[in-house]
MARMAR-695497 format. One line per 4 residues: number of its first residue (from 0); for each residue x, y, z negated of C-alpha. Coordinates in Angstrom, 3 decimals, always signed. Each point is the difference from the previous one (the first is absolute). Example, Ala and Ser with C-alpha at 12.3 -4.5 7.8 and 13.67 -1.06 7.14 Angstrom:
<nodes>
0	+12.300 -4.500 -7.800; +1.370 +3.440 +0.660
</nodes>
This chain:
<nodes>
0	-17.559 -208.642 -5.067; -2.129 -2.165 +2.200; -2.842 +2.408 -0.417; +2.189 +2.953 +1.001
4	+1.146 -1.790 +3.096; -3.590 -0.615 +0.956; -0.722 +3.657 -0.293; +2.867 +1.043 +2.221
8	-1.002 -2.583 +2.607; -3.584 +1.396 +0.174; +1.372 +3.536 +0.452; +2.214 -1.076 +2.876
12	-2.904 -1.767 +1.702; -2.256 +2.929 -0.370; +2.558 +2.385 +1.506; +0.523 -2.258 +3.012
16	-3.713 -0.176 +0.571; -0.211 +3.714 +0.152; +2.886 +0.248 +2.379; -1.870 -2.328 +2.298
20	-3.113 +2.103 +0.065; +1.380 +2.754 +2.155; +1.998 +3.207 +0.092; -0.419 +1.159 -3.479
24	+3.173 +2.103 +0.271; -1.733 +2.350 +2.467; -2.065 +1.390 -2.850; -0.394 +3.665 +0.531
28	+1.167 +2.324 -2.574; -2.640 +1.896 -1.700; +0.529 +3.756 -0.393; -1.560 +1.372 -3.092
32	-0.368 +3.755 -0.098; +0.292 +1.167 -3.525; -1.089 +3.496 -0.648; +2.631 +1.973 -1.641
36	-2.394 +1.085 -2.599; -0.991 -3.554 -0.951; +3.253 -1.823 +0.335; -0.455 -1.490 -3.437
40	-3.658 -1.146 +0.485; +0.493 -1.756 +3.354; +2.981 -2.038 -1.101; -2.321 -2.864 -0.977
44	-1.516 -0.138 +3.529; +3.481 -0.758 +1.348; +0.152 -3.007 -2.264; -2.835 -1.677 +1.913
48	+2.035 -0.481 +3.158; +1.584 -3.288 -1.103; -3.476 -1.368 -0.834; -1.554 +0.743 +3.512
52	+3.197 -1.230 +1.788; -1.785 -3.321 +0.767; -2.281 +1.752 +2.475; +1.715 +2.907 +1.561
56	-2.904 +0.968 +2.137; -2.228 +0.667 -2.882; +2.583 +1.733 -2.163; +0.766 +2.437 +2.702
60	-3.625 +1.060 +0.308; -0.980 +0.070 -3.527; +2.912 +2.018 -1.170; -0.733 +2.843 +2.357
64	-2.895 +1.108 -2.057; +2.630 +0.521 -2.608; +1.252 +2.742 +2.171; -3.374 +1.552 -0.049
68	+1.018 +1.139 -3.404; +1.049 +3.206 +1.706; -3.251 +1.511 -0.940; +1.402 -0.298 -3.396
72	+2.621 +2.400 +1.273; -2.799 +2.340 +0.574; +0.827 +1.098 -3.432; +1.398 +3.020 +1.715
76	-3.310 +1.739 -0.555; +1.182 -0.119 -3.446; +2.673 +2.299 +1.318; -2.829 +2.271 +0.969
80	+0.421 +1.284 -3.409; +1.452 +2.919 +1.826; -3.275 +1.703 -0.510; +0.979 -0.098 -3.574
84	+2.903 +2.051 +1.243; -2.563 +2.466 +1.091; +0.388 +1.267 -3.490; +1.927 +2.846 +1.738
88	-3.260 +1.958 -0.262; +0.820 -0.213 -3.661; +3.081 +2.010 +1.090; -2.475 +2.581 +0.975
92	+0.471 +1.192 -3.464; +2.059 +2.701 +1.571; -3.123 +2.143 -0.277; +0.865 -0.273 -3.674
96	+3.108 +1.836 +1.028; -2.233 +2.707 +1.090; +0.433 +1.130 -3.524; +1.921 +2.835 +1.508
100	-3.128 +2.064 -0.431; +0.909 -0.428 -3.591; +3.117 +2.082 +0.920; -2.521 +2.788 +0.697
104	+0.385 +0.494 -3.685; +2.436 +2.724 +1.006; -2.892 +2.498 -0.328; +0.022 -0.954 -3.704
108	+3.611 +1.003 -0.118; -0.750 +3.348 +1.659; -1.650 +1.473 -3.095; +3.205 -0.234 -1.875
112	-0.259 +1.552 -3.512; +0.848 +3.622 +0.128; +3.454 +0.763 -1.156; +0.150 +1.628 -3.418
116	+0.154 +3.720 +0.241; +3.532 +1.017 -0.947; +0.150 +1.795 -3.377; +1.159 +3.519 +0.399
120	+3.686 +0.230 -0.934; +0.548 +2.356 -2.866; +1.803 +3.113 +1.086; +3.795 +0.085 -0.458
124	+1.731 +2.319 -2.419; -0.562 +3.647 +0.824; +3.171 +1.499 +1.591; +1.660 +2.926 -1.770
128	-1.513 +3.291 +0.953; +1.656 +2.323 +2.577; +1.122 +3.433 -0.758; -1.976 +2.849 +1.602
132	+0.674 +3.752 +0.133; -2.853 +2.609 -0.079; -0.191 +3.770 -0.119; -2.594 +2.708 -0.097
136	+0.497 +3.323 +1.930; -2.044 +3.073 -0.214; +0.671 +3.433 +1.495; +3.314 -1.318 +1.271
140	+1.033 -0.871 -3.576; +0.560 -3.644 -0.796; -0.926 +0.093 -3.671; +0.070 -3.692 -0.776
144	+2.227 -2.822 +1.156; -0.229 -3.549 -1.486; +1.420 -3.407 +0.914; -0.406 -3.336 -1.752
148	-0.911 -3.588 +0.364; -3.146 -0.933 -2.030; -1.741 -3.259 -1.024; -3.296 -0.194 -1.878
152	-0.974 -2.853 -2.199; -3.733 -0.207 -0.912; -1.748 -2.473 -2.307; -3.767 +0.056 +0.165
156	-3.023 -1.981 -1.212; -1.872 -2.058 +2.704; -3.317 -1.732 -0.290; -0.712 -3.234 +1.883
160	-3.235 -2.025 -0.647; -0.521 +1.871 -3.257; +3.478 -1.022 -1.198; +2.523 +2.640 -0.850
164	+3.715 -0.175 +0.678; +3.064 +2.212 +0.646; +1.472 +0.609 +3.397; +3.212 +1.628 +0.973
168	+0.703 +2.206 +3.134; +3.381 +1.163 +1.127; +0.289 +2.671 +2.663; +2.684 +2.264 +1.460
172	-0.347 +3.625 +0.748; +0.679 -0.062 +3.744; +2.923 +2.099 +1.258; -2.115 +1.209 +2.879
176	-2.599 +1.528 -2.318; -1.079 +3.424 +1.253; -0.121 +3.293 -1.895; -3.800 +0.733 -0.127
180	+0.254 +3.161 -2.231; +1.911 +2.249 -2.236; +0.413 +3.465 -1.581; +2.982 +2.422 +0.317
184	-1.358 +3.041 -1.678; +2.883 +2.088 -1.259; -2.172 +1.845 -2.499; -1.273 -3.206 -1.656
188	+1.755 -1.999 -2.669; -1.206 -3.204 +1.637; +0.821 -1.638 +3.316; -1.045 -3.424 +1.251
192	+0.379 -2.440 +2.864; -2.352 -2.714 +1.041; +0.855 -3.275 +1.934; -2.573 -2.176 +1.814
196	-0.015 -3.418 +1.748; -2.921 -1.944 +1.408; -1.381 -3.255 -1.388; -3.045 -1.746 +1.579
200	-2.454 +2.743 +0.835; +1.182 +2.290 -2.811; +3.083 +1.929 -1.074; +2.350 -0.273 -2.939
204	+1.441 +3.188 -1.536; +3.121 +0.865 -2.260; +0.204 +3.482 -1.262; +3.086 +1.573 -1.667
208	-0.693 +3.161 -2.113; +2.924 +2.233 -1.148; -0.169 +2.707 -2.744; +2.318 +2.922 -0.428
212	+1.022 +1.336 -3.391; +0.691 +3.755 +0.351; +1.582 +0.192 -3.470; +2.702 -2.672 +0.453
216	+0.204 +0.285 +3.793; -0.486 -3.780 +0.228; -2.570 -1.971 +1.936; -1.280 -3.530 -0.723
220	-2.202 -2.659 +1.444; -3.373 +0.792 -1.675; -2.238 -2.735 +1.448; +0.291 -2.942 +2.427
224	-3.397 -1.220 +1.122; -0.891 -3.012 +2.105; -3.332 -0.878 +1.603; -0.511 -3.499 +1.453
228	-2.901 -1.248 +2.083; -2.071 -2.917 -1.470; +0.755 -2.070 +3.130; +3.362 -0.799 -1.519
232	-1.667 -1.745 -3.040; -2.331 -2.788 +1.055; -2.742 -1.037 -2.514; +0.913 +2.921 -2.297
236	-2.370 +0.555 -2.805; -0.346 +3.673 +1.119; -1.035 +1.052 +3.504; +1.652 +3.443 -0.316
240	+3.458 +1.021 +1.268; +2.752 -0.473 -2.642; +1.346 +3.307 -1.424; +3.401 -0.024 -1.661
244	+2.059 +2.815 -1.492; +3.285 +0.698 -1.881; +0.808 +3.081 -2.034; +3.083 +2.199 -0.404
248	+3.293 -1.741 +0.880; +3.305 +1.465 +1.018; +0.994 +3.705 +0.117; +2.877 +1.823 +1.508
252	+1.194 +3.757 +0.431; -1.373 +1.899 +2.907; +2.115 +0.047 +3.202; +1.209 -3.504 -0.815
256	-1.285 -3.413 +0.994; -0.690 -2.998 -2.160; +1.618 -3.383 +1.037; -0.221 -3.464 -1.389
260	+1.211 -3.009 +1.973; -0.942 -2.524 -2.682; -3.654 -1.260 -0.114; -2.222 +2.038 -2.150
264	-3.116 -1.593 -1.377; -3.037 +2.142 -0.623; -2.851 -1.463 -1.958; -3.274 +1.062 +1.610
268	-3.193 +0.815 -1.747; -3.276 -1.225 +1.696; -3.459 +1.408 -0.405; -1.346 -3.537 -0.479
272	+1.060 -1.878 -3.064; +0.114 -3.239 +2.130; +2.926 +1.236 +2.092; +3.686 +0.200 -0.992
276	+2.682 +1.310 +2.399; +3.575 +1.029 +0.220; +1.824 +1.974 +2.731; +3.670 -0.682 +0.724
280	+2.080 +2.788 +1.728; +3.456 -0.733 +1.244; +2.555 +2.077 +1.978; -1.866 +3.064 -1.169
284	+0.931 +3.564 +0.793; -2.314 +2.966 -0.015; -0.068 +3.769 -0.050; -2.804 +2.459 -0.474
288	-0.410 +3.794 -0.060; +2.379 +0.321 +2.786; +0.541 +3.382 +1.745; +2.183 -1.030 +2.971
292	-1.387 -0.949 +3.435; +2.246 -3.090 +0.373; -0.864 -3.496 -1.226; +3.338 -0.872 -1.637
296	+0.223 -0.628 -3.747; +1.684 +2.425 -2.321; +2.696 -1.137 -2.553; -1.394 -3.052 -1.714
300	-0.443 -0.700 -3.685; +0.224 -3.722 -0.774; -2.545 -1.745 -1.981; +0.656 -0.747 -3.724
304	+1.245 +3.461 -0.722; -3.214 +1.013 -1.795; -0.307 +3.691 -0.823; +3.717 +0.458 -0.619
308	+1.376 +2.644 +2.374; +3.270 -0.409 +1.774; +1.852 +2.526 -2.249; -0.477 -2.149 -3.028
312	+2.386 -2.822 +1.145; +2.553 +2.698 +0.881; -0.325 +1.557 -3.437; +0.386 -3.286 -1.770
316	+3.147 -0.693 +1.988; +1.510 +3.335 -0.849; -0.793 -0.438 -3.704; +1.698 -3.358 -0.054
320	+3.050 +1.429 +1.768; +0.281 +2.810 -2.500; -0.303 -2.422 -2.920; +2.952 -1.968 +1.334
324	+2.084 +3.183 +0.253; -0.938 +0.968 -3.610; +1.069 -3.479 -1.324; +3.291 +0.275 +1.793
328	+0.761 +3.421 -1.257; -0.808 -1.126 -3.594; +2.361 -2.905 +0.360; +2.807 +2.079 +1.151
332	-0.478 +2.549 -2.743; -0.105 -2.744 -2.628; +3.166 -1.526 +1.268; +1.891 +3.293 -0.076
336	-1.112 +0.660 -3.569; +1.225 -3.390 -1.157; +3.381 +0.635 +1.691; +0.384 +3.271 -1.794
340	-0.490 -1.699 -3.480; +3.084 -2.144 +0.648; -1.609 -3.253 +1.087; +1.706 -1.534 +2.935
344	-1.490 -2.515 +2.377; +1.569 -3.485 -0.153
</nodes>
């Protein structure tokens, strides 16, 4: 304790001595400029102020060089890194956006592949033929009058690249076909009428030939001939026109017409073995060996009658009627005889 008291006494004496040396309280405050960027590094320099407090004049002068540390603030040139921001020229990559010339590829789109050629649509079903009426007049006498609707079905052989196959052609005889020829000789047993219609650069023909029988006073269709141009038959094995014919068909008495509304199929014979054909006539009515100037038909004989004359059905009807009368008379006679023998009816 005595030692502690001696220490305290020495401190008091020293402090009094310093108070006697002069105005120490007039010590100027030292301003220390601390750069903002180095606030942490200059903190130790501020700790030196208490050490130099014994000589204020020296401390005020020596610490100022510490303010010269501002050149350390010249670190701003480090902010001159802005030239590094001059990387904007790198943004000049916009020329890479000049790839628009690549959009000039449109010329490549201009040669678009050609559209496939449409396949020809197969023809639709052939409409039914129209009925036409034709006549042939000579010396003011209309000897032949015919009307019908006709359709021709032809199957032929065609050759394509050395391969053979069958083809089929349907065609109608047009109602506006023209009469291109005929014969009305009254002294002849034969009369004919020819119809023609154009096709491509040629002409098709249909000829009706009628024959008169002087013995039976009947006439009949003797021949029906058809000539077709080769243009109707592409790739046909033959380059010649197709000739078709049909022989004797219906017959009817003179001064009467022949009529058949139902379709009549006529099988045609071809000169070439590679051709098969059939002609269908519907709404048919015809009359030949006429002697009147008009063009109207005489009394018609319906198809299906064959060679049976009109008197035959009348005779058959009369015979059946007579038979009924005979049976009735026989019944009455038999009844009377039975009554005369004494038999009575119940």
